[in-house]
C-alpha positions as CSV (number, residue, x, y, z in Angstrom):
1,M,112.9,107.2,135.1
2,A,115.3,108.7,132.5
3,N,114.0,107.6,128.9
4,T,115.8,104.7,127.6
5,F,117.2,103.9,123.8
6,K,117.6,100.7,123.2
7,P,118.6,99.7,119.4
8,L,116.3,97.9,117.1
9,E,115.0,94.3,118.0
10,R,116.7,91.8,115.3
11,S,115.7,88.7,113.7
12,Y,117.7,85.6,114.2
13,F,118.3,83.1,111.2
14,T,119.2,79.5,112.5
15,T,121.1,76.8,111.2
16,K,119.4,73.6,110.1
17,D,121.9,71.4,112.4
18,M,120.0,71.7,115.6
19,S,122.9,70.5,117.4
20,K,125.1,73.0,117.1
21,T,122.6,75.9,116.2
22,T,124.2,79.4,114.9
23,T,122.5,82.8,114.5
24,T,123.0,85.5,112.1
25,L,121.8,88.8,112.8
26,L,120.2,90.6,110.2
27,R,121.1,94.3,110.4
28,P,119.7,97.4,108.3
29,K,121.9,97.8,105.4
30,F,121.3,100.8,103.7
31,D,120.5,104.4,104.7
32,V,118.9,106.6,102.8
33,V,118.9,110.4,101.5
34,L,115.2,111.4,100.6
35,A,114.3,114.4,99.0
36,S,110.7,115.5,98.3
37,A,110.0,118.7,96.3
38,W,106.3,119.9,94.9
39,I,104.9,123.2,93.5
40,S,101.6,123.8,92.2
41,K,100.7,125.2,88.7
42,R,98.5,127.7,90.6
43,A,101.8,128.7,92.2
44,V,103.8,128.7,89.2
45,F,101.4,130.9,87.4
46,Q,100.9,133.1,90.7
47,Y,104.9,133.9,90.7
48,V,104.9,134.5,86.8
49,N,102.4,136.9,86.9
50,N,103.5,138.6,90.0
51,L,106.8,139.0,88.4
52,K,105.2,140.5,85.4
53,A,104.1,143.0,87.5
54,Q,107.2,143.8,88.8
55,L,108.7,144.1,85.7
56,K,106.5,146.4,84.3
57,Q,106.4,148.7,87.7
58,Y,110.6,148.5,87.1
59,K,110.1,149.7,83.2
60,E,107.1,152.4,83.7
61,K,108.0,153.5,87.3
62,G,111.4,153.1,87.8
63,A,110.2,150.7,90.6
64,P,113.1,148.2,92.4
65,S,114.6,145.8,90.1
66,P,112.8,142.9,90.3
67,P,114.5,139.4,91.7
68,A,116.1,136.8,89.4
69,F,113.7,134.0,88.3
70,K,113.3,131.9,91.0
71,L,110.3,129.7,91.1
72,P,108.6,128.9,94.8
73,V,109.4,125.1,95.0
74,S,108.7,123.4,98.4
75,V,111.7,121.2,99.2
76,Q,112.2,118.8,102.0
77,V,115.6,116.4,102.6
78,T,115.6,114.0,105.6
79,P,118.0,111.2,106.0
80,V,116.7,108.1,107.0
81,H,118.3,105.0,108.9
82,G,116.6,101.8,110.0
83,S,118.7,100.9,113.1
84,Y,116.6,102.2,115.8
85,D,113.4,101.3,117.5
86,Y,111.0,104.4,117.0
87,E,108.7,102.9,119.9
88,Q,111.5,104.2,122.1
89,P,112.3,107.8,123.0
90,P,114.9,109.7,120.8
91,P,118.8,109.4,121.9
92,S,120.2,111.4,124.6
93,S,123.0,114.1,123.5
94,S,125.5,111.8,124.6
95,Q,124.3,108.8,122.4
96,Q,123.9,111.2,119.4
97,Q,127.4,112.3,119.3
98,N,128.4,108.6,118.1
99,L,125.6,108.8,115.4
100,S,126.7,110.1,112.1
101,P,123.9,112.8,110.6
102,L,122.6,110.2,108.2
103,S,122.1,107.4,110.6
104,N,120.8,109.7,113.7
105,N,116.8,108.7,113.0
106,S,115.8,111.5,115.4
107,N,116.7,113.9,112.2
108,Y,114.1,112.1,110.0
109,C,111.0,113.7,109.4
110,P,107.5,112.4,108.0
111,L,105.8,113.9,105.5
112,E,101.9,113.8,105.3
113,A,98.9,114.7,102.9
114,V,101.2,117.9,101.5
115,D,99.6,120.6,99.7
116,G,100.9,120.1,96.2
117,G,98.0,121.5,94.2
118,E,95.7,118.7,92.9
119,D,98.8,116.2,94.1
120,S,99.9,115.2,97.3
121,L,102.4,113.0,98.8
122,F,103.4,111.2,102.2
123,H,106.5,109.2,103.3
124,T,106.9,107.3,106.6
125,L,109.3,104.9,108.2
126,K,108.1,101.7,109.9
127,Y,110.6,100.0,111.3
128,T,113.2,98.9,108.6
129,N,110.6,100.1,105.9
130,L,110.8,103.4,104.0
131,V,107.2,103.8,102.4
132,A,106.2,106.7,100.5
133,A,103.9,107.5,97.8
134,V,102.6,110.4,95.7
135,A,98.9,110.9,94.4
136,D,97.4,112.9,91.6
137,G,93.8,114.1,92.0
138,V,91.8,113.7,89.1
139,G,91.0,117.5,87.1
140,G,88.3,116.8,85.6
141,W,85.9,117.0,89.2
142,R,86.4,120.7,88.8
143,D,84.1,120.9,86.1
144,Q,81.5,119.4,88.7
145,G,82.7,122.1,91.5
146,V,84.6,119.5,93.0
147,D,88.2,120.1,94.6
148,P,90.4,117.7,93.2
149,S,92.9,117.8,96.0
150,I,90.7,116.7,98.7
151,F,90.3,113.3,97.5
152,S,94.3,113.0,96.7
153,R,95.3,114.2,100.2
154,T,92.6,112.1,102.0
155,L,93.6,109.2,100.0
156,V,97.9,109.6,101.3
157,S,96.6,110.7,104.7
158,Y,95.1,107.0,104.8
159,S,98.0,105.4,103.1
160,K,100.1,106.9,105.8
161,H,98.3,105.8,108.9
162,M,97.8,102.3,107.4
163,V,101.7,102.0,107.2
164,D,102.0,103.3,110.7
165,K,99.5,101.3,112.1
166,S,100.5,98.0,110.1
167,F,101.3,95.0,112.2
168,L,104.8,93.1,111.4
169,L,105.7,90.0,113.2
170,H,109.2,91.0,112.9
171,K,110.2,94.5,112.8
172,S,112.7,93.8,109.7
173,D,109.4,92.4,107.8
174,P,108.7,93.8,104.4
175,I,105.7,96.0,103.7
176,D,103.5,95.3,100.7
177,P,102.6,98.3,98.8
178,K,99.4,96.9,97.2
179,E,98.2,95.7,100.5
180,I,98.6,99.2,101.7
181,M,96.8,100.7,98.9
182,K,94.0,98.4,99.2
183,K,93.6,98.9,103.2
184,A,93.6,102.6,102.5
185,Y,91.1,102.7,99.8
186,G,89.1,100.6,101.6
187,Q,89.0,102.1,104.8
188,M,87.8,104.9,103.1
189,L,84.8,102.8,101.7
190,L,84.0,101.8,105.2
191,D,84.2,105.0,106.7
192,K,81.3,105.9,104.3
193,L,83.3,109.8,103.7
194,P,80.9,112.5,102.4
195,L,84.1,112.5,99.2
196,T,83.8,112.8,95.6
197,G,86.6,112.8,93.6
198,S,89.2,110.2,92.3
199,S,93.5,109.9,92.0
200,T,95.9,108.1,90.9
201,E,98.5,106.9,93.7
202,L,102.1,105.6,93.3
203,M,103.7,104.0,96.5
204,F,107.0,102.6,97.0
205,S,108.2,100.7,100.2
206,I,112.1,99.9,100.2
207,S,113.3,97.6,102.8
208,L,116.3,99.0,104.6
209,V,117.5,95.6,105.5
210,D,118.1,94.4,102.1
211,G,117.4,97.1,99.8
212,N,114.6,95.5,98.2
213,M,112.0,98.2,96.8
214,K,108.4,97.0,95.9
215,V,106.2,99.3,94.0
216,A,102.4,99.5,94.0
217,Q,101.3,101.8,90.7
218,L,97.6,102.8,89.7
219,G,97.5,105.2,87.3
220,D,100.0,107.1,85.2
221,S,102.3,108.5,88.1
222,T,105.5,106.3,87.3
223,Y,109.1,106.0,88.5
224,W,112.6,105.6,87.2
225,I,115.8,104.3,88.7
226,L,119.1,106.1,88.2
227,E,122.5,104.9,88.8
228,G,124.7,107.4,90.9
229,G,128.2,107.2,93.0
230,G,131.9,108.3,91.2
231,N,131.9,105.6,88.5
232,A,128.3,105.9,87.2
233,R,129.8,108.2,84.7
234,N,131.5,105.6,82.9
235,N,129.3,102.8,83.6
236,R,126.2,105.1,81.5
237,T,124.6,102.4,79.5
238,P,122.7,103.4,76.0
239,I,118.7,103.5,76.4
240,D,115.8,104.7,74.2
241,D,115.9,108.1,75.0
242,E,115.5,111.3,72.8
243,S,119.4,112.1,72.5
244,G,120.1,108.0,72.3
245,A,123.1,108.8,74.5
246,G,124.4,106.8,77.4
247,S,122.2,107.7,80.6
248,Y,122.1,107.5,84.3
249,I,118.9,105.6,84.2
250,T,118.7,102.1,84.3
251,H,114.9,101.5,84.4
252,K,111.9,103.1,83.5
253,C,108.2,102.5,84.2
254,P,105.3,102.9,81.8
255,E,102.2,104.4,82.9
256,Q,98.9,102.6,83.7
257,E,96.4,104.1,81.3
258,H,93.2,102.7,80.0
259,K,93.7,105.0,77.0
260,F,96.0,108.3,76.2
261,N,95.3,110.6,79.0
262,M,93.1,108.3,81.0
263,P,94.9,106.6,83.8
264,Y,93.9,104.0,86.3
265,Q,92.2,105.5,89.4
266,L,90.3,105.1,92.6
267,S,87.0,106.9,93.0
268,M,84.6,107.9,95.4
269,F,81.0,109.5,94.1
270,D,77.6,109.6,95.0
271,K,76.3,107.2,92.3
272,L,79.1,104.8,92.7
273,M,78.6,104.4,96.3
274,D,75.0,104.0,96.2
275,Q,75.7,100.8,94.6
276,I,78.3,99.8,97.3
277,Y,75.6,100.9,100.4
278,P,72.0,102.3,100.4
279,S,73.2,105.7,102.0
280,N,76.3,107.6,102.1
281,G,75.3,109.1,105.6
282,E,74.2,112.4,106.6
283,S,77.5,113.9,106.5
284,E,78.1,116.9,104.6
285,P,81.1,117.1,101.9
286,I,83.9,119.6,102.9
287,S,85.0,122.4,100.1
288,T,89.0,122.4,101.3
289,G,91.3,120.2,103.6
290,Y,91.0,116.5,103.6
291,F,89.7,113.6,105.5
292,S,92.0,111.7,107.7
293,P,91.6,108.7,110.1
294,T,92.0,108.9,114.0
295,D,94.5,107.4,115.7
296,D,91.9,104.8,116.8
297,T,91.3,103.4,113.7
298,D,91.6,99.6,113.4
299,V,93.8,98.6,110.1
300,G,92.7,95.0,110.6
301,G,94.8,91.7,109.9
302,D,96.7,90.4,107.4
303,E,93.3,89.1,105.9
304,S,91.1,92.2,105.6
305,V,90.6,95.6,107.3
306,T,87.3,95.9,109.5
307,T,84.8,98.9,109.7
308,R,85.5,99.7,113.3
309,S,86.8,103.4,112.9
310,S,86.2,106.9,112.5
311,W,87.8,110.1,110.3
312,K,88.1,113.4,111.3
313,V,88.6,116.5,109.1
314,T,91.8,118.6,108.8
315,N,91.5,122.0,108.2
316,G,87.7,121.9,108.3
317,Q,85.4,120.9,111.2
318,D,85.3,118.2,113.3
319,N,83.1,115.5,112.3
320,S,83.7,112.2,114.2
321,Q,81.6,109.1,113.2
322,K,80.6,106.2,115.4
323,P,82.4,102.9,114.9
324,S,80.3,100.6,112.4
325,S,80.0,97.3,113.6
326,K,80.3,95.6,109.7
327,T,83.1,93.9,109.0
328,N,84.9,92.5,106.0
329,L,83.4,94.0,103.8
330,I,86.3,95.6,101.6
331,D,86.2,92.6,99.0
332,S,83.0,92.6,98.4
333,Y,83.2,96.5,97.7
334,F,85.9,96.8,95.4
335,D,83.6,93.2,93.4
336,T,80.9,96.2,93.1
337,I,83.2,99.0,92.1
338,K,84.8,96.5,89.3
339,K,81.2,95.4,88.0
340,C,80.3,99.2,87.8
341,G,83.6,100.0,85.3
342,F,85.6,101.3,87.7
343,D,89.2,100.9,89.3
344,T,90.1,99.3,92.5
345,P,93.5,98.7,93.9
346,N,93.7,95.4,92.9
347,H,94.2,96.9,89.2
348,A,97.5,98.0,90.5
349,K,100.6,97.1,88.8
350,L,103.2,95.2,91.3
351,F,107.2,95.7,90.9
352,N,110.2,94.3,92.7
353,H,113.6,95.7,92.2
354,Q,116.9,94.8,94.1
355,L,118.7,98.6,94.9
356,K,122.1,98.6,95.3
357,H,124.1,101.1,96.6
358,N,124.0,104.6,95.2
359,D,121.2,104.1,93.0
360,V,118.6,106.9,93.0
361,V,114.6,105.5,92.6
362,L,112.7,108.9,91.1
363,L,109.1,109.0,92.0
364,G,106.6,111.5,90.4
365,T,103.2,112.5,89.3
366,D,102.5,112.8,85.6
367,G,102.8,116.5,86.0
368,F,106.6,115.3,86.0
369,F,107.2,113.2,83.5
370,D,104.8,114.7,81.1
371,N,107.1,117.7,80.7
372,I,110.8,116.3,81.0
373,F,112.6,113.9,78.5
374,P,115.5,111.3,80.3
375,D,118.0,113.2,78.4
376,E,117.2,116.4,80.5
377,V,116.9,114.4,84.0
378,D,120.3,112.8,83.2
379,S,121.9,116.4,81.7
380,L,121.1,117.7,85.4
381,F,121.9,114.6,87.3
382,D,125.3,114.7,85.5
383,S,125.9,118.2,86.5
384,V,124.8,118.1,90.0
385,L,126.7,114.6,90.5
386,Q,130.4,115.8,89.4
387,T,129.7,118.8,91.2
388,K,129.6,116.6,94.5
389,I,132.2,114.6,93.6
390,S,134.4,117.8,93.3
391,D,133.2,119.0,96.2
392,E,134.0,115.6,98.2
393,K,137.7,115.8,96.6
394,T,137.8,119.3,97.9
395,L,136.8,118.8,101.5
396,L,139.3,115.4,101.9
397,Q,142.2,117.8,101.4
398,K,140.7,120.2,104.4
399,V,140.0,117.7,106.6
400,K,141.3,114.8,108.5
401,G,140.0,111.9,110.5
402,F,137.2,109.3,109.3
403,K,134.7,111.0,112.2
404,D,134.6,114.7,110.8
405,S,135.1,113.6,106.9
406,K,131.9,111.0,107.1
407,M,129.6,113.7,108.9
408,L,130.8,116.6,106.2
409,L,130.0,114.0,103.4
410,D,126.8,113.5,105.0
411,T,126.0,116.9,104.5
412,L,127.3,117.0,101.0
413,D,124.8,114.2,100.1
414,K,122.0,116.2,101.4
415,K,123.0,119.2,99.9
416,M,123.3,117.3,96.5
417,M,119.8,116.0,96.8
418,H,118.2,119.3,98.4
419,T,119.8,120.8,94.5
420,L,119.1,118.3,92.2
421,V,115.3,117.7,93.3
422,E,114.9,121.7,92.9
423,L,116.3,121.9,89.8
424,L,114.2,118.7,88.2
425,V,110.9,120.5,89.4
426,E,112.1,124.0,88.4
427,K,113.4,122.4,84.8
428,T,109.8,120.6,84.4
429,A,107.8,123.7,85.2
430,T,109.9,125.8,83.1
431,N,109.5,123.5,80.1
432,Y,105.4,123.7,80.4
433,L,105.9,127.8,80.4
434,D,107.6,127.6,76.9
435,P,105.2,127.3,74.1
436,N,107.8,126.4,71.8
437,Y,109.0,123.2,74.1
438,K,107.8,119.7,72.5
439,S,106.8,117.9,75.5
440,P,106.7,113.9,76.2
441,F,103.1,114.6,76.7
442,A,102.4,116.4,73.1
443,K,104.7,113.5,71.9
444,Q,102.6,111.1,72.9
445,S,98.9,113.0,72.0
446,G,99.7,112.4,68.4
447,G,99.5,115.8,67.4
448,M,96.3,116.8,69.3
449,F,98.5,119.0,71.8
450,S,101.4,121.0,71.4
451,G,103.8,122.6,73.8
452,G,104.1,121.8,77.5
453,K,101.2,120.5,79.6
454,P,100.9,122.9,82.8
455,D,100.4,120.3,85.7
456,D,101.1,120.3,89.2
457,I,104.5,118.8,89.8
458,T,105.6,116.5,93.0
459,I,108.9,114.3,93.1
460,I,110.2,112.1,95.4
461,L,113.8,111.1,95.1
462,A,115.8,108.2,97.5
463,W,119.3,107.8,97.2
464,I,120.1,104.3,98.7
465,R,123.7,104.4,100.4
466,E,125.2,101.3,102.1
467,T,126.1,101.7,106.0
468,D,129.0,99.2,106.4
469,I,131.4,101.6,107.9
470,N,134.3,99.3,106.5
471,E,133.4,100.3,103.2
472,S,133.0,103.9,104.6
473,K,136.2,104.1,105.5
474,A,137.6,102.4,102.3
475,K,136.3,104.7,100.3
476,L,137.3,107.6,101.9
477,N,141.1,105.9,101.9
478,S,140.8,105.7,98.3
479,L,139.8,109.0,97.3
480,S,142.6,110.6,100.0
481,S,145.1,108.3,98.1
482,K,144.0,110.1,94.3
483,L,144.5,113.8,96.4
């Protein structure tokens, strides 16, 4: 029997007048163009050292001229749309012909536990909720012979799993990122992972139904909101940045730290685990890769996460664990950890924003925000946005018909996001390579540090776009009339 592909099951509202009940279809209102980029400080310095060696050979031995300076930034751009049920097979080729690239979620590609040095990230789509997070492993553990990336990659792997397996009464129900953080870290404790380390985590959940964004922040990773679109340049408002000029940035979230350079963080290590349970098991720690929950991990209901789970090592030896019979222990674990003076997901701050058409959410680890000022972000955003607007006008002069124009405009959207996210990471890395750069980190240190702060850099950009086809047609007609 051929696979069938059905639209997403909708939620309906009814009027209070039961004698004449009417229903209103709750449709996803937004698409998202999602761009992720990352580069480790190790990759930056390896590239710089290799380039120096090539330049030396070029000068001394007449070797071929080295290529232009271009850091090896990893980039992914993917369209996101909430109109289809991912438990169903992807659309057939004939059905895909009726979908634009932006609204065809067969093109969406999630990410899990990327290797960004000590940084990591994930993003996934649960029905009409786009959930993404960045995590930054605490580098101080290297002094103890521990690879900080194992903890951060494990944390985002568990977080993604909790999103993917979460139960929603209605497919349009929102997801609370703070609850996901609690379940992920709690399940790591319940699984008694042979894991040592700490990590910050910053997670957002965007409802494609109404544009509401919830953000859970634990640590010094943070986020900004920018206003994009063709009229954004004229709408720029003054904010407190280095230049004092108008900015596309409409919101900046401060870092969450106990004191300077000491962020809130989630932790696991032997002495802390001994306070939670007598023995950490007989499993051996790993030196590379990360732990990820198995598919049969029970994520629990709304009240708690159960202990019936197992884990596996990714990029390492399989260490499957027998399911535990203990349940409802997470809250007591968190209480014990708090009494020991350490942070739990209960310390995470929860923010709420109502996003609108053409808003851009910029999520990043401290390696990004410690090495770039708002006016620098604003300048790059303005340059890329104006290029995109110019390209739109040129395109519409050559293309006739709404369908072809819409597809090409979607391509321009993705091109813009790829360019922007790559330029932002490149600019940040070149800033900290400059010994004379007076970085935000140096400014915040009160003179303790100078120059940039070499660090891993990880960012996620989410560009919010309305799906209303009538508004899209109106925009195209408006642009065409100005040509």
